[in-house]
NUKOLLUM-696193 format. One record per residue: residue number from 1; x, y, z negated of N, C-alpha, C in turn; residue in three letters. Coordinates in Angstrom, 2 decimals. Layout:
<atoms>
     n       nxx       nyy       nzz      caxx      cayy      cazz       cxx       cyy       czz   res
   NUM         X         Y         Z         X         Y         Z         X         Y         Z   Ala
...
</atoms>
This chain:
<atoms>
     n       nxx       nyy       nzz      caxx      cayy      cazz       cxx       cyy       czz   res
     1     14.34     23.64    -15.63     14.60     22.35    -16.28     15.96     21.81    -15.88   Pro
     2     16.54     21.02    -16.79     17.86     20.47    -16.53     17.88     19.66    -15.24   Val
     3     16.77     18.94    -14.96     16.75     18.07    -13.78     16.88     18.85    -12.49   Ser
     4     16.64     20.15    -12.53     16.72     20.94    -11.31     17.99     21.79    -11.24   Arg
     5     18.89     21.63    -12.19     20.15     22.34    -12.14     21.13     21.59    -11.25   Thr
     6     22.32     22.22    -11.04     23.34     21.64    -10.16     23.66     20.20    -10.54   Phe
     7     23.94     19.99    -11.85     24.32     18.66    -12.29     23.10     17.80    -12.64   Phe
     8     21.91     18.41    -12.63     20.72     17.63    -12.91     20.20     16.88    -11.70   Gly
     9     20.65     17.23    -10.51     20.19     16.55     -9.30     20.91     15.22     -9.18   Ser
    10     20.18     14.13     -9.37     20.81     12.80     -9.33     21.34     12.46     -7.96   Leu
    11     20.67     12.96     -6.93     21.16     12.68     -5.58     22.54     13.29     -5.39   Ala
    12     22.73     14.54     -5.85     24.02     15.21     -5.74     25.05     14.54     -6.63   Leu
    13     24.64     14.16     -7.83     25.56     13.49     -8.75     26.05     12.17     -8.18   Met
    14     25.19     11.48     -7.44     25.60     10.22     -6.84     26.68     10.46     -5.79   Glu
    15     26.52     11.51     -5.00     27.56     11.83     -4.01     28.89     12.15     -4.72   Trp
    16     28.82     12.92     -5.81     30.03     13.27     -6.55     30.69     12.02     -7.11   Val
    17     29.88     11.12     -7.69     30.42      9.89     -8.25     31.15      9.08     -7.19   Arg
    18     30.57      9.00     -6.02     31.18      8.18     -4.96     32.45      8.84     -4.41   Arg
    19     32.48     10.16     -4.40     33.69     10.85     -3.95     34.85     10.52     -4.89   Ile
    20     34.58     10.59     -6.21     35.66     10.36     -7.18     36.08      8.89     -7.26   Phe
    21     35.16      8.00     -6.91     35.51      6.57     -6.94     36.00      6.08     -5.59   Thr
    22     35.99      6.97     -4.60     36.47      6.60     -3.28     35.50      5.73     -2.51   Gly
    23     34.24      5.72     -2.90     33.23      4.90     -2.23     32.48      5.75     -1.21   Thr
    24     32.41      5.27      0.02     31.68      5.99      1.05     30.20      5.67      0.94   Ile
    25     29.36      6.71      0.97     27.93      6.52      0.88     27.33      6.54      2.27   Met
    26     26.86      5.38      2.74     26.23      5.29      4.04     24.78      5.79      3.95   Glu
    27     24.18      6.20      5.09     22.81      6.74      5.08     21.79      5.76      4.49   Pro
    28     22.01      4.46      4.65     21.04      3.48      4.16     21.40      2.91      2.80   His
    29     22.42      3.45      2.13     22.77      3.00      0.79     21.72      3.49     -0.21   Asp
    30     21.37      2.63     -1.17     20.40      3.07     -2.19     21.02      4.08     -3.14   Pro
    31     20.21      5.03     -3.57     20.66      6.06     -4.50     20.88      5.42     -5.87   Ile
    32     21.75      6.01     -6.68     22.05      5.49     -8.01     21.00      5.98     -8.99   His
    33     20.28      5.06     -9.61     19.24      5.41    -10.58     19.81      5.44    -11.99   Leu
    34     19.22      6.24    -12.89     19.68      6.27    -14.28     19.61      4.89    -14.93   Pro
    35     20.60      4.55    -15.72     20.64      3.25    -16.39     19.41      3.06    -17.26   Val
    36     19.00      4.10    -17.98     17.84      3.99    -18.87     16.58      3.67    -18.08   Leu
    37     16.41      4.27    -16.92     15.25      3.97    -16.08     15.28      2.51    -15.62   Leu
    38     16.44      2.05    -15.18     16.54      0.67    -14.70     16.25     -0.33    -15.83   Arg
    39     16.57      0.04    -17.05     16.31     -0.84    -18.19     14.84     -0.79    -18.59   Trp
    40     14.29      0.42    -18.69     12.91      0.56    -19.15     11.90     -0.05    -18.19   Leu
    41     12.16      0.05    -16.88     11.15     -0.44    -15.93     11.03     -1.96    -15.95   Arg
    42     11.97     -2.64    -16.59     11.87     -4.10    -16.73     10.92     -4.50    -17.84   Arg
    43     10.60     -3.57    -18.73      9.83     -3.90    -19.93      8.35     -3.62    -19.71   Leu
    44      7.48     -4.51    -20.21      6.04     -4.22    -20.16      5.64     -3.36    -21.36   Pro
    45      4.96     -2.26    -21.11      4.43     -1.45    -22.22      3.27     -0.62    -21.68   Phe
    46      2.38     -0.17    -22.57      1.18      0.56    -22.13      1.52      1.84    -21.39   Pro
    47      0.69      2.16    -20.37      0.81      3.40    -19.61      2.22      3.58    -19.05   His
    48      2.78      2.49    -18.57      4.17      2.47    -18.13      4.45      3.51    -17.05   Lys
    49      3.61      3.56    -16.00      3.88      4.49    -14.90      3.83      5.93    -15.38   Leu
    50      2.85      6.23    -16.25      2.74      7.60    -16.75      3.91      8.00    -17.64   Gly
    51      4.35      7.07    -18.49      5.47      7.36    -19.39      6.75      7.60    -18.59   Val
    52      7.03      6.72    -17.62      8.25      6.87    -16.84      8.19      8.10    -15.93   Leu
    53      6.99      8.47    -15.51      6.84      9.69    -14.72      7.22     10.90    -15.56   Glu
    54      6.79     10.92    -16.80      7.13     12.05    -17.68      8.62     12.12    -17.95   Arg
    55      9.25     10.95    -18.11     10.67     10.91    -18.43     11.57     11.18    -17.23   Leu
    56     11.19     10.64    -16.07     12.11     10.67    -14.92     11.51     11.27    -13.65   Phe
    57     10.23     11.65    -13.70      9.57     12.13    -12.49     10.27     13.32    -11.84   Gly
    58     10.67     14.28    -12.65     11.34     15.47    -12.11     12.67     15.14    -11.47   Gly
    59     13.44     14.24    -12.08     14.73     13.85    -11.54     14.57     13.13    -10.20   Gln
    60     13.60     12.21    -10.13     13.39     11.49     -8.87     12.86     12.42     -7.79   Leu
    61     12.02     13.37     -8.18     11.48     14.32     -7.20     12.59     15.08     -6.51   Arg
    62     13.64     15.40     -7.26     14.77     16.14     -6.69     15.52     15.33     -5.63   Asp
    63     15.38     14.01     -5.66     16.10     13.18     -4.68     15.50     13.27     -3.29   Met
    64     14.22     13.66     -3.19     13.58     13.78     -1.88     13.47     12.44     -1.18   Gly
    65     13.76     12.43      0.10     13.71     11.20      0.91     15.04     10.48      0.79   Val
    66     15.00      9.24      0.33     16.25      8.49      0.17     15.93      7.00      0.11   Cys
    67     16.97      6.20      0.25     16.85      4.76      0.05     17.05      4.48     -1.43   Trp
    68     16.21      3.62     -1.99     16.23      3.40     -3.43     15.81      1.96     -3.72   Val
    69     16.34      1.41     -4.80     15.93      0.07     -5.21     14.63      0.19     -6.00   Gln
    70     13.58     -0.46     -5.48     12.28     -0.41     -6.14     12.26     -1.36     -7.33   Thr
    71     11.16     -1.35     -8.06     11.11     -2.11     -9.31     11.20     -3.61     -9.10   Ser
    72     10.83     -4.12     -7.91     10.93     -5.56     -7.67     12.23     -5.94     -6.97   Asn
    73     13.17     -4.99     -6.89     14.49     -5.27     -6.35     14.65     -4.99     -4.87   Gly
    74     13.56     -4.71     -4.17     13.61     -4.42     -2.74     14.15     -3.01     -2.53   Val
    75     15.05     -2.85     -1.58     15.59     -1.53     -1.23     14.75     -0.97     -0.09   Ile
    76     14.22      0.23     -0.28     13.27      0.81      0.67     13.51      2.31      0.77   Trp
    77     13.17      2.88      1.90     13.24      4.33      2.04     11.93      4.93      1.54   Lys
    78     12.03      5.85      0.58     10.86      6.47     -0.02     11.00      7.98     -0.04   Leu
    79      9.86      8.65     -0.04      9.83     10.10     -0.25      9.46     10.32     -1.71   Asp
    80     10.46     10.57     -2.54     10.24     10.64     -3.97      9.64     11.96     -4.43   Leu
    81      9.32     12.85     -3.49      8.51     14.01     -3.85      7.04     13.61     -4.00   Thr
    82      6.69     12.41     -3.49      5.33     11.89     -3.59      5.19     11.02     -4.84   Glu
    83      4.22     11.36     -5.69      4.04     10.63     -6.94      3.78      9.16     -6.75   Gly
    84      2.94      8.79     -5.77      2.62      7.38     -5.58      3.83      6.58     -5.12   Thr
    85      4.78      7.23     -4.46      5.99      6.51     -4.05      6.98      6.40     -5.21   Gln
    86      6.93      7.32     -6.15      7.75      7.17     -7.37      7.26      5.99     -8.20   Arg
    87      5.95      5.71     -8.13      5.42      4.57     -8.89      6.15      3.28     -8.52   Trp
    88      6.51      3.15     -7.24      7.13      1.92     -6.77      8.51      1.74     -7.40   Ile
    89      9.14      2.83     -7.76     10.43      2.78     -8.45     10.22      2.43     -9.92   Val
    90      9.15      2.95    -10.51      8.91      2.77    -11.93      8.38      1.37    -12.27   Phe
    91      7.53      0.82    -11.43      6.90     -0.45    -11.78      6.05     -0.98    -10.64   Gly
    92      5.04     -1.76    -10.98      4.17     -2.37     -9.98      3.36     -1.30     -9.26   Glu
    93      3.31     -1.38     -7.93      2.54     -0.42     -7.15      1.06     -0.53     -7.52   Tyr
    94      0.47      0.60     -7.94     -0.92      0.70     -8.37     -1.23     -0.15     -9.60   Glu
    95     -0.20     -0.50    -10.35     -0.42     -1.11    -11.65     -0.20     -2.61    -11.71   Gly
    96      0.25     -3.07    -12.88      0.57     -4.48    -13.08     -0.66     -5.36    -13.00   Ala
    97     -1.82     -4.86    -13.43     -3.04     -5.67    -13.42     -3.40     -6.09    -12.01   Arg
    98     -3.41     -5.13    -11.10     -3.78     -5.44     -9.71     -2.75     -6.34     -9.06   Gln
    99     -1.46     -6.01     -9.21     -0.43     -6.81     -8.56     -0.36     -8.21     -9.16   Met
   100     -0.67     -8.33    -10.45     -0.70     -9.65    -11.06     -1.76    -10.53    -10.42   Gly
   101     -2.95     -9.94    -10.19     -4.01    -10.72     -9.54     -3.61    -11.09     -8.11   Trp
   102     -3.01    -10.14     -7.37     -2.63    -10.41     -5.99     -1.60    -11.54     -5.93   Ile
   103     -0.61    -11.50     -6.79      0.42    -12.54     -6.78     -0.18    -13.91     -7.11   Arg
   104     -1.11    -13.92     -8.05     -1.77    -15.19     -8.37     -2.58    -15.68     -7.17   Gln
   105     -3.27    -14.79     -6.51     -4.10    -15.14     -5.37     -3.25    -15.67     -4.21   Trp
   106     -2.05    -15.11     -4.07     -1.16    -15.51     -2.97     -0.11    -16.52     -3.40   Leu
   107     -0.35    -17.20     -4.51      0.65    -18.13     -5.04      0.95    -19.27     -4.08   Ser
   108      0.01    -19.56     -3.19      0.25    -20.60     -2.18      0.48    -20.01     -0.79   Arg
   109      0.76    -18.72     -0.75      1.02    -18.06      0.52     -0.26    -17.76      1.28   Gly
   110     -0.12    -17.54      2.59     -1.27    -17.25      3.42     -1.09    -15.97      4.22   Gly
   111     -2.04    -15.72      5.09     -2.03    -14.54      5.96     -2.61    -13.35      5.20   Val
   112     -1.90    -12.22      5.25     -2.37    -10.97      4.65     -2.57     -9.95      5.76   Val
   113     -3.74     -9.33      5.79     -4.00     -8.20      6.67     -3.85     -6.94      5.84   Ile
   114     -2.90     -6.10      6.21     -2.64     -4.85      5.50     -3.07     -3.70      6.40   Asp
   115     -4.30     -3.24      6.26     -4.79     -2.13      7.08     -4.66     -0.84      6.29   Ser
   116     -3.92      0.10      6.87     -3.51      1.29      6.16     -2.18      1.05      5.48   Gly
   117     -1.23      0.48      6.25      0.06      0.06      5.67      0.93      1.24      5.26   Ala
   118      0.73      2.40      5.89      1.53      3.59      5.62      3.02      3.26      5.77   Asn
   119      3.86      3.60      4.80      5.30      3.34      4.93      5.70      2.00      4.32   Val
   120      4.69      1.17      3.98      5.00     -0.18      3.52      4.94     -0.39      2.03   Gly
   121      4.16      0.45      1.32      4.09      0.31     -0.13      3.64     -1.10     -0.54   Gln
   122      2.65     -1.65      0.17      2.18     -2.99     -0.17      3.06     -4.06      0.49   Met
   123      3.58     -3.76      1.66      4.43     -4.72      2.36      5.63     -5.10      1.51   Val
   124      6.30     -4.11      0.92      7.52     -4.39      0.15      7.22     -5.18     -1.11   Leu
   125      5.96     -5.14     -1.56      5.58     -5.90     -2.74      5.19     -7.33     -2.41   Ser
   126      4.60     -7.56     -1.22      4.04     -8.86     -0.89      4.90     -9.70      0.05   Leu
   127      5.64     -9.05      0.95      6.42     -9.80      1.94      7.46    -10.74      1.32   Ala
   128      8.07    -10.42      0.16      9.03    -11.37     -0.43      8.39    -12.63     -1.01   Pro
   129      7.06    -12.67     -1.15      6.41    -13.82     -1.76      6.48    -15.03     -0.82   Leu
   130      6.75    -16.21     -1.35      6.88    -17.42     -0.52      5.60    -17.71      0.27   Pro
   131      5.77    -17.98      1.56      4.66    -18.41      2.39      3.72    -17.32      2.84   Gly
   132      4.03    -16.07      2.53      3.15    -14.96      2.90      3.54    -14.42      4.27   Val
   133      2.54    -14.24      5.12      2.74    -13.65      6.45      1.83    -12.44      6.57   Ser
   134      2.42    -11.28      6.87      1.68    -10.01      6.84      1.50     -9.45      8.25   Ile
   135      0.27     -9.03      8.54     -0.04     -8.24      9.74     -0.34     -6.83      9.24   His
   136      0.59     -5.90      9.48      0.50     -4.55      8.94      0.04     -3.58     10.01   Ala
   137     -1.06     -2.87      9.75     -1.64     -1.93     10.71     -1.38     -0.51     10.25   Phe
   138     -0.66      0.26     11.07     -0.39      1.65     10.75     -0.41      2.47     12.04   Glu
   139     -1.48      3.24     12.28     -1.62      3.95     13.55     -0.82      5.24     13.68   Pro
   140     -0.36      5.82     12.57      0.40      7.07     12.65      1.86      6.77     12.99   Leu
   141      2.36      7.42     14.03      3.70      7.11     14.53      4.78      7.30     13.48   Asp
   142      4.74      8.41     12.74      5.80      8.68     11.76      5.85      7.59     10.70   Asn
   143      4.70      7.21     10.17      4.66      6.18      9.13      5.04      4.82      9.70   Ala
   144      4.58      4.54     10.91      4.89      3.26     11.54      6.40      3.13     11.79   Cys
   145      7.02      4.20     12.30      8.47      4.18     12.53      9.23      4.00     11.22   Asp
   146      8.75      4.66     10.18      9.36      4.55      8.84      9.33      3.10      8.37   Trp
   147      8.16      2.47      8.48      7.99      1.08      8.07      8.91      0.15      8.86   Leu
   148      8.98      0.35     10.16      9.82     -0.49     11.00     11.30     -0.32     10.64   Leu
   149     11.71      0.91     10.32     13.09      1.15      9.92     13.42      0.39      8.64   Glu
   150     12.52      0.43      7.67     12.76     -0.28      6.42     12.84     -1.78      6.63   Cys
   151     12.02     -2.29      7.53     11.98     -3.74      7.75     13.24     -4.27      8.43   Leu
   152     14.06     -3.39      9.02     15.31     -3.87      9.63     16.23     -4.46      8.59   Thr
   153     16.04     -4.11      7.31     16.86     -4.68      6.23     16.44     -6.12      5.90   Arg
   154     15.25     -6.50      6.34     14.70     -7.81      5.94     14.19     -8.58      7.16   Tyr
   155     15.09     -8.98      8.04     14.67     -9.67      9.27     14.02    -11.02      9.02   Pro
   156     14.21    -11.61      7.85     13.62    -12.91      7.57     12.18    -12.83      7.06   Asp
   157     11.72    -11.64      6.73     10.33    -11.50      6.29      9.38    -11.74      7.46   Trp
   158      8.23    -12.32      7.14      7.21    -12.55      8.16      6.23    -11.38      8.16   Ser
   159      6.62    -10.31      8.87      5.80     -9.10      8.94      5.68     -8.68     10.40   Val
   160      4.46     -8.52     10.86      4.18     -8.04     12.21      3.50     -6.69     12.09   Ser
   161      4.12     -5.64     12.65      3.61     -4.27     12.52      2.84     -3.89     13.77   Val
   162      1.63     -3.36     13.58      0.75     -2.97     14.68      0.53     -1.46     14.63   Lys
   163      0.76     -0.80     15.78      0.66      0.65     15.83     -0.76      1.09     16.20   Arg
   164     -1.74      0.55     15.48     -3.13      0.96     15.66     -3.89      0.63     14.39   Phe
   165     -5.14      1.08     14.32     -5.95      0.87     13.14     -7.09     -0.08     13.40   Gly
   166     -7.87     -0.36     12.36     -9.02     -1.25     12.46    -10.30     -0.46     12.27   Leu
   167    -11.28     -0.74     13.13    -12.56     -0.05     13.04    -13.65     -0.94     13.62   Ser
   168    -14.84     -0.37     13.81    -15.98     -1.17     14.28    -15.93     -1.45     15.77   Ala
   169    -15.27     -0.58     16.53    -15.23     -0.72     17.98    -13.81     -0.56     18.49   Thr
   170    -13.63     -0.90     19.75    -12.34     -0.77     20.42    -12.28      0.60     21.09   Asp
   171    -11.18      1.37     20.89    -11.07      2.67     21.53    -10.14      3.60     20.78   Gly
   172    -10.46      4.89     20.81     -9.66      5.91     20.13    -10.56      6.75     19.23   Cys
   173    -10.01      7.18     18.12    -10.73      8.07     17.21     -9.80      9.19     16.78   Ile
   174    -10.38     10.26     16.25     -9.59     11.39     15.74     -9.26     11.16     14.27   Ser
   175     -8.03     11.51     13.90     -7.57     11.33     12.53     -7.02     12.65     12.01   Leu
   176     -7.51     13.07     10.84     -6.91     14.21     10.15     -5.65     13.73      9.45   Gln
   177     -4.52     14.35      9.76     -3.23     13.85      9.29     -2.85     14.52      7.97   Val
   178     -2.72     13.69      6.93     -2.30     14.17      5.61     -1.55     13.06      4.89   Asp
   179     -0.50     12.53      5.54      0.31     11.47      4.95     -0.52     10.23      4.67   Gly
   180     -0.34      9.67      3.47     -1.06      8.45      3.10     -2.56      8.71      2.93   Ala
   181     -2.96      9.98      2.89     -4.37     10.32      2.72     -5.04     10.68      4.05   Arg
   182     -4.38     10.40      5.15     -4.95     10.68      6.47     -6.27      9.94      6.64   Ser
   183     -7.25     10.58      7.27     -8.57      9.97      7.37     -9.27     10.37      8.66   Thr
   184    -10.16      9.49      9.10    -11.03      9.79     10.25    -12.32     10.44      9.80   Ala
   185    -12.50     10.61      8.51    -13.71     11.25      7.99    -13.62     12.76      8.24   Arg
   186    -14.52     13.25      9.08    -14.50     14.68      9.40    -15.08     15.53      8.27   Thr
   187    -15.77     14.89      7.32    -16.35     15.64      6.21    -15.39     15.75      5.03   Asp
   188    -14.21     15.17      5.16    -13.20     15.28      4.10    -12.24     16.43      4.43   Trp
   189    -11.67     17.01      3.39    -10.59     18.01      3.49    -11.01     19.25      4.26   Tyr
   190    -12.28     19.59      4.21    -12.73     20.79      4.91    -12.05     22.02      4.31   Gln
   191    -11.56     22.88      5.16    -10.87     24.09      4.73     -9.38     23.93      4.60   Gly
   192     -8.84     22.70      4.75     -7.40     22.49      4.62     -6.66     22.73      5.95   Lys
   193     -7.41     22.80      7.04     -6.81     23.05      8.36     -5.69     22.07      8.67   Asp
   194     -5.99     20.77      8.55     -5.00     19.73      8.79     -4.86     19.46     10.29   Leu
   195     -3.67     19.04     10.72     -3.51     18.64     12.13     -4.35     17.40     12.42   Pro
   196     -4.81     17.31     13.67     -5.64     16.18     14.09     -4.94     15.47     15.24   Val
   197     -4.94     14.15     15.19     -4.34     13.36     16.26     -5.28     12.24     16.67   Thr
   198     -5.06     11.68     17.85     -5.85     10.56     18.33     -5.10      9.26     18.04   Gln
   199     -5.82      8.27     17.52     -5.21      6.96     17.26     -6.05      5.87     17.92   Ile
   200     -5.39      4.77     18.23     -6.09      3.61     18.78     -6.62      2.73     17.66   Ser
   201     -7.80      2.16     17.88     -8.40      1.25     16.90     -9.00      0.06     17.63   Val
   202     -9.18     -1.03     16.88     -9.87     -2.20     17.41    -10.52     -2.96     16.27   Met
   203    -11.51     -3.79     16.53    -12.13     -4.59     15.47    -11.21     -5.72     15.02   Pro
   204    -11.26     -6.02     13.73    -10.45     -7.11     13.21    -10.87     -8.44     13.84   Leu
   205    -12.15     -8.61     14.09    -12.61     -9.84     14.75    -11.86    -10.09     16.05   Asp
   206    -11.72     -9.04     16.86    -11.01     -9.18     18.14     -9.55     -9.50     17.93   Asp
   207     -8.94     -8.86     16.96     -7.52     -9.09     16.70     -7.27    -10.53     16.25   Tyr
   208     -8.06    -11.01     15.32     -7.88    -12.38     14.83     -8.08    -13.39     15.95   Leu
   209     -9.05    -13.12     16.83     -9.27    -14.02     17.98     -8.07    -13.99     18.91   Arg
   210     -7.59    -12.80     19.24     -6.47    -12.67     20.18     -5.19    -13.29     19.63   Asp
   211     -4.98    -13.20     18.32     -3.76    -13.71     17.68     -3.91    -15.14     17.18   Glu
   212     -5.08    -15.74     17.41     -5.34    -17.12     16.98     -5.15    -17.31     15.47   Asn
   213     -5.59    -16.33     14.71     -5.54    -16.42     13.24     -6.86    -17.02     12.77   Val
   214     -6.80    -18.22     12.23     -8.01    -18.94     11.83     -8.52    -18.50     10.46   Glu
   215     -7.60    -18.17      9.54     -8.01    -17.84      8.18     -7.11    -16.75      7.60   Arg
   216     -7.73    -15.84      6.90     -7.02    -14.76      6.22     -7.15    -14.98      4.72   Val
   217     -6.03    -15.04      4.05     -6.05    -15.23      2.59     -6.45    -13.94      1.87   Arg
   218     -5.93    -12.79      2.36     -6.24    -11.51      1.72     -6.25    -10.41      2.76   Leu
   219     -7.31     -9.61      2.73     -7.38     -8.41      3.57     -7.32     -7.21      2.64   Trp
   220     -6.21     -6.47      2.68     -6.07     -5.24      1.92     -6.56     -4.09      2.82   Lys
   221     -7.60     -3.42      2.36     -8.28     -2.41      3.18     -8.20     -1.06      2.47   Leu
   222     -7.34     -0.19      2.99     -7.14      1.14      2.41     -7.12      2.14      3.56   Asp
   223     -8.33      2.62      3.92     -8.45      3.45      5.12     -9.16      4.77      4.83   Val
   224     -9.01      5.24      3.61     -9.44      6.59      3.23    -10.85      6.94      3.69   Glu
   225    -11.83      6.24      3.14    -13.22      6.58      3.38    -13.85      5.91      4.58   Gly
   226    -13.07      5.19      5.40    -13.60      4.55      6.60    -13.71      3.03      6.44   Cys
   227    -13.81      2.58      5.19    -13.83      1.14      4.95    -15.06      0.46      5.57   Glu
   228    -16.21      1.14      5.59    -17.41      0.51      6.14    -17.25      0.26      7.64   Leu
   229    -16.67      1.21      8.37    -16.44      1.01      9.80    -15.48     -0.14     10.05   Glu
   230    -14.45     -0.24      9.24    -13.50     -1.35      9.39    -14.18     -2.68      9.09   Ala
   231    -15.02     -2.71      8.06    -15.73     -3.94      7.72    -16.67     -4.38      8.83   Leu
   232    -17.32     -3.43      9.48    -18.22     -3.76     10.58    -17.47     -4.45     11.71   Lys
   233    -16.21     -4.10     11.89    -15.40     -4.73     12.93    -14.96     -6.14     12.58   Gly
   234    -15.27     -6.59     11.36    -14.92     -7.94     10.92    -16.17     -8.74     10.56   Ala
   235    -17.32     -8.28     11.05    -18.60     -8.90     10.67    -18.61    -10.41     10.95   Arg
   236    -18.13    -10.80     12.11    -18.16    -12.21     12.50    -17.29    -13.06     11.56   His
   237    -16.07    -12.60     11.29    -15.16    -13.34     10.41    -15.70    -13.41      8.98   Ser
   238    -16.32    -12.33      8.53    -16.87    -12.31      7.19    -18.05    -13.27      7.06   Leu
   239    -18.92    -13.26      8.03    -20.09    -14.15      7.95    -19.69    -15.62      8.01   Arg
   240    -18.58    -15.90      8.65    -18.06    -17.27      8.67    -17.18    -17.56      7.45   Gln
   241    -17.00    -16.53      6.60    -16.17    -16.63      5.40    -14.77    -17.15      5.72   Gln
   242    -14.20    -16.59      6.80    -12.83    -16.91      7.18    -11.83    -16.00      6.48   Arg
   243    -12.33    -15.05      5.71    -11.48    -14.16      4.91    -11.73    -14.51      3.45   Ile
   244    -10.71    -15.04      2.79    -10.87    -15.56      1.43    -11.13    -14.47      0.40   Asp
   245    -10.51    -13.31      0.58    -10.70    -12.21     -0.37    -10.33    -10.90      0.30   Ala
   246    -10.96     -9.84     -0.16    -10.64     -8.49      0.31    -10.29     -7.63     -0.90   Leu
   247     -9.24     -6.85     -0.77     -8.90     -5.82     -1.76     -9.20     -4.48     -1.09   Leu
   248    -10.25     -3.81     -1.57    -10.75     -2.62     -0.88    -10.66     -1.40     -1.79   Ile
   249    -10.10     -0.33     -1.25    -10.22      0.96     -1.93    -11.55      1.54     -1.51   Glu
   250    -12.54      1.46     -2.37    -13.91      1.81     -2.03    -14.17      3.27     -2.37   Val
   251    -14.66      4.02     -1.38    -14.98      5.42     -1.62    -16.48      5.63     -1.85   Ser
   252    -17.31      4.69     -1.40    -18.76      4.74     -1.62    -19.23      3.31     -1.86   Ala
   253    -19.55      2.99     -3.10    -19.78      1.60     -3.47    -21.05      1.03     -2.85   Val
   254    -22.15      1.76     -2.89    -23.44      1.21     -2.48    -23.46      0.68     -1.05   Ala
   255    -23.06      1.48     -0.04    -23.11      0.95      1.33    -22.15     -0.20      1.57   Pro
   256    -20.98     -0.16      0.95    -20.02     -1.26      1.09    -20.56     -2.52      0.45   Val
   257    -21.12     -2.41     -0.76    -21.68     -3.57     -1.45    -22.84     -4.16     -0.66   Ala
   258    -23.68     -3.31     -0.08    -24.82     -3.79      0.70    -24.36     -4.54      1.94   Glu
   259    -23.38     -3.98      2.65    -22.88     -4.64      3.86    -22.24     -5.99      3.51   Phe
   260    -21.42     -6.01      2.48    -20.75     -7.25      2.09    -21.75     -8.30      1.62   Leu
   261    -22.78     -7.87      0.92    -23.81     -8.81      0.47    -24.46     -9.49      1.66   Lys
   262    -24.73     -8.73      2.73    -25.33     -9.29      3.94    -24.40    -10.30      4.61   Ala
   263    -23.09    -10.15      4.36    -22.10    -11.08      4.94    -21.76    -12.22      4.00   Cys
   264    -22.36    -12.21      2.79    -22.11    -13.30      1.86    -20.98    -13.06      0.88   Gly
   265    -20.69    -11.78      0.58    -19.62    -11.43     -0.34    -20.16    -10.54     -1.47   Tyr
   266    -19.44    -10.56     -2.59    -19.77     -9.67     -3.70    -18.52     -8.94     -4.16   Arg
   267    -18.72     -7.73     -4.65    -17.61     -6.91     -5.17    -17.34     -7.24     -6.63   Leu
   268    -16.04     -7.17     -6.99    -15.60     -7.40     -8.37    -14.55     -6.37     -8.75   His
   269    -14.43     -6.14    -10.04    -13.35     -5.32    -10.59    -12.31     -6.24    -11.22   Leu
   270    -11.05     -5.82    -11.16     -9.97     -6.60    -11.77     -9.82     -6.16    -13.22   Ile
   271    -10.02     -7.12    -14.13     -9.92     -6.82    -15.54     -8.60     -7.27    -16.14   Gly
   272     -8.46     -7.19    -17.46     -7.24     -7.63    -18.13     -6.94     -9.09    -17.83   Pro
   273     -5.66     -9.39    -17.62     -5.26    -10.75    -17.33     -5.65    -11.23    -15.95   Gly
   274     -6.07    -10.30    -15.09     -6.45    -10.68    -13.74     -7.85    -11.26    -13.63   Gly
   275     -8.65    -11.16    -14.71    -10.01    -11.68    -14.67    -10.90    -10.74    -13.86   Leu
   276    -11.76    -11.34    -13.06    -12.64    -10.56    -12.20    -14.03    -10.43    -12.83   Leu
   277    -14.57     -9.22    -12.76    -15.91     -8.94    -13.26    -16.77     -8.44    -12.11   Thr
   278    -17.89     -9.10    -11.89    -18.74     -8.73    -10.76    -19.29     -7.31    -10.93   Gln
   279    -19.30     -6.56     -9.84    -19.87     -5.21     -9.84    -21.38     -5.33     -9.66   Val
   280    -22.14     -4.96    -10.68    -23.60     -5.03    -10.59    -24.22     -3.64    -10.46   Val
   281    -23.48     -2.62    -10.83    -23.96     -1.25    -10.75    -23.27     -0.55     -9.59   Asp
   282    -24.02     -0.26     -8.53    -23.41      0.36     -7.35    -23.06      1.82     -7.58   Thr
   283    -23.34      2.33     -8.77    -22.89      3.67     -9.14    -21.54      3.61     -9.85   Met
   284    -20.94      2.40     -9.86    -19.62      2.23    -10.46    -18.63      3.22     -9.84   Thr
   285    -17.76      3.82    -10.65    -16.76      4.74    -10.09    -15.98      4.09     -8.95   Pro
   286    -15.59      4.90     -7.98    -14.84      4.40     -6.82    -13.45      3.95     -7.25   Thr
   287    -12.83      3.16     -6.39    -11.49      2.67     -6.67    -11.27      1.33     -6.02   Gly
   288    -10.20      0.65     -6.41     -9.88     -0.65     -5.83    -10.78     -1.74     -6.40   Asn
   289    -11.34     -2.52     -5.50    -12.23     -3.63     -5.87    -11.90     -4.85     -5.02   Met
   290    -12.26     -6.00     -5.55    -12.05     -7.26     -4.85    -13.40     -7.79     -4.38   Val
   291    -13.47     -8.20     -3.12    -14.66     -8.85     -2.59    -14.37    -10.32     -2.36   Ala
   292    -15.24    -11.19     -2.89    -15.08    -12.63     -2.75    -16.35    -13.23     -2.17   Leu
   293    -16.23    -14.33     -1.43    -17.43    -15.00     -0.91    -18.29    -15.52     -2.04   Pro
   294    -19.60    -15.49     -1.82    -20.52    -16.08     -2.77    -20.56    -17.57     -2.56   Val
   295    -20.27    -18.34     -3.58    -20.29    -19.79     -3.49    -21.64    -20.30     -3.97   Lys
   296    -22.35    -20.93     -3.07    -23.68    -21.45     -3.43    -23.53    -22.74     -4.23   Glu
</atoms>
């Protein structure tokens, strides 16, 4: 394909352009994106991420790891060989519907717990919002260092990065390492022979007590199949309804819905226009869901 030829590599073309214009390219300078991509990503249209992936995915993949201006204007270091990180260049991370609801929910600011922060995909989307303060949990050293490096560009953001994870108890657990898909579930990825590392974890209840956090506006929970263990570590805060909403990547709906129901919460799906629809069928396909307190 043309995108993989000598002149098709945009990263190389950017170096050539800067040589001829006499501009020095520093390591943290953002790569030059195609004009058509920068124009198209501003427009709302159906299946936007898929369309832009077909048009520009191969070109961005060739750039590898680089600093790039994301769709919301934030400059971040991304690994563009990863499809989910290319999404951040194309448009709203995980889709406009979800991010639209999150922005509306955080319109008055508040504390955000980002568990499973990885390299900051959600941080770069939420930290620029007025009044938002983020506690980002990332136990893997490589991802945590990556996130901290990116945050040096934005010293005014209210982001506190924690080099540990959230679970039901305080201690250490084993993690199968597979980038953003790393998991403590030993029944996942069997046969892949992934490296295993030890990470520190603690209950969210203990963290909120130690940090004197009285109320959480949004808890984003993306822990690759271990969401129930993380929820158990927040049982006290949930029962007191000190967490206004949870955005959970649910891998098994029934046990999560049952636990949340016991704590006074119900699961919802985000529909068109940010409207929430209550999950009544626990056989609902897995994916991102919102949990809200039940108002009597």
